[in-house]
C-alpha positions, 0 to 999 in steps of 0.5 A: 201379374199378381196371383189373383189375376193369374187365377182369374186368367186360369179360370177363364181359360178353363171355362172357355175350354169346357165350353168348347169341348161341349160344342158338338163337332161339325156344327156350323155357327154364325159368329157376331163380334161387337164393333164398339164400346159401348156397343151400338144396336145391330152393329156387328162384325159377322162370320161363320165358325165351324167347330171341328175339334174339342178345342177349336174350329175354322173361322170363315169371314171377310174383313176390310182393313185396307179399304178393300175386303179380304177373306180371312179363313183359317183355324181359330179358337173363336171364344178367345177372339177379341170383341167376340159376342155370341155364336149361333148354331145354325146347322150340323154338317155331315163329315162327307160335306166338310170339303164342299162346305169349305169350297162354298165358304171360299166361293167369292174369295177372288171376286170379293171386291167386285160384289156391289155393296159387299160387307161382312154381313152381305158376304155371309148372307150370300154364302148362307144362301148357297149353303141353303141351296146345297142342303147343308143349312135348313132355314126357310127365312134368311131375313128372319134368321138375320133378325134372330142373330141381331137379337142375340147379338144385342142381348149379349153385346153389353157382356161382350163389352166387359169381356164376361166369360165364357161367351154364349153359344146358342141355337137358332130357333129357325134352323136345324 
């Protein structure tokens, strides 16, 4: 790699590190990833991200790589993910609820493919309903939240397609 390329990579890494360290710990986010280039309107992969340290957190999502849906939960530096578009903060989780939140996220891991019409977005909304019922997320209108997330995704999808860094982290106006 040439020196300008290495310098740009180092600058991007610093921007991502600075942004990650500025995200409050134990905040829960909806993450959106673009699915195509050029991006299509309202076409995203959906997942959750729980920020747990100054440099990373837990990504909770489901994917369909083999024709069926599988859970893929684990540690992740979400800002460095391929095709990552935007994080939308939806809650702050008290430390005593972290284990409960993890359990809720894994509620459908064993019966994922038995859920009629399951997609990553359908799974996310099902989990979100449980988080609202459990008092971990405060949001009165999940349909409006979904629309707000789509609007953020559409706003930032073009910059995601060209990998502008750092990627945006925004707060929902409907939650918290």
